[in-house]
N, C-alpha and C positions, 0 to 999 in steps of 0.2 A: 563588441564582446561583453561589455558591462551590462547591456540590456539582456543578453542571453542568461547571464548569471543571475540577474534580478528576477527574470521569469522562472528560473530554476528554483530560486528561494521561495517565490510565491507558490509554485507547485508543491514544494516540500511543506510549506505551511498549510496548504489546503489538504494535502495528504495527512499531515499530523492531526489536523482538526477532525477529519473523517475517522482516523484511527482512534482518537480519544473518545469521540462520540460513539463509535462502534463498541469500544470497550465498555463504556458506560451502559450501553444498551444490553450487553451481555450480563453485566451486574444486575441491571433491572430485571432481566428475564430469569436470572438465577443460574448459577453454574452447574446445578444438578441436571439441567437439560442437555449438557454436553457430554460426549464420550471422552474418555481420557486421551484418546488420539487427537481429537479436536482441541482439547485444552492444551496439549503439548505443542501441536502445530501452531496454534494461535499465540502461545507464549513466545515461541521461537520467531514467528513472523513479526510480532510486536517488538521484540528486542532488536531484531535486525532493522525493521522499518524505522523505529524511533531513533536508533543510532545513526542511520543514514540521514534521516531528516535533520538531526542536530548537526552532523558534519556539514551538510549542505548549507544550513541556515547560518552557521558561523563562518562560512566562506572558506573552508579548508580546501586545499588544492586537489585533494582526492575526491571531493564531493561529487563533481560531475561523473566521474568514473563509477563511483559506488552507486549513484542514482541510476546510471545506465545499466549496471549489472543487476540491480535488485528491483527496480520499479515495476517493470512488466511481469517478472516472475511472481512477485508478491500479489499483484493484481489478479493474475491467473489463479493463484492458489486460493485467494479469498473468494473469487468467483466460483471456483470448483467446490469449495466447502459450502457456500450459501446459496448460490443461484441455480445449481443443477439439482434435479430431484435426487432424493437419497440414493447413494450409490455405494457407500462403504462406511466403515467406522470413522472415516475422516470427513463425514458429512454432517452438517447442521443445516439441512436443506430448508430454505424458506418456502419453496413451492410445496403446497400440500401440508404445511406445518399445522399440527393440531395440538393444542394444550401446551405449547412451548413459549407463549407470550410474544410471538412474532406479530408485529404491527406495521402500519405504514411508516412509522418512525424507524423501525428496524430496517426496512427496505431502503429508506432514504439514506440513513447513515452508512450502510454498507456500500451503497452506490457512490456516495461521496468518497469513501475510502478507496474504492476501486478506481474511480476516475482520477483521483489525486495521485495514486500510485502510477497509473499509466502516464499521466501528464509529467510526473517527476522523471519517470524513465525516459520518455521521449525527449524531454528537455535536456537530460543528461547525455543522451545519445547525440543530440544535435551539437552540444558543446564539444564532446569528445571528437566527433567527426570534423568539426571546424578546427580544433587544435591539431589534429593529424594532417589535415589539408594544409594548414599554415606551415607545419614542419616540412612537408614535402616541397612546398613552394620555396622555402628558405634554403633548401639544399641544392 
C-alpha cells in the first residue's frame, strides 16, 4: 500500500508541475485573450487542483478519495477548454488559435497538466478500490 501512496504523490507532483507551467503560460500569453468564463473556470479548477495536490502530497487520509473524485474531471475540463476547437465562451481553443500566443510550449504544458490530472485520478481510484476491497475482506 505504501507504494501506491508514493505513486499517488508522484502523480500529484507531476500534475502540480503541469498546473504551474500552464498557469505561467497563460500569464505569458496574456489574460486578455481569455473570456471571463474561461478565467473563472480556470481559477476554480486551479484552486481545486492545487488544494487536492497539496492534500495528497502531505499524505492526508482523504487524499486518495479527493484525487479519485477530481483528477479525471479536471483533466476532461482542461481538455475541453484547450484541445477541442472553439465551441463556446468556455473555450480557449488551441486548434486554430491565431494571435493568442499559443506555441508548442503551450501545447506541451497543457498536456502535462492533463496527463498528470488523469494519472492522479487513476492512482486515487486504485487506492480507494484497494481500501474498499480490504474492508470487504476483513468483514
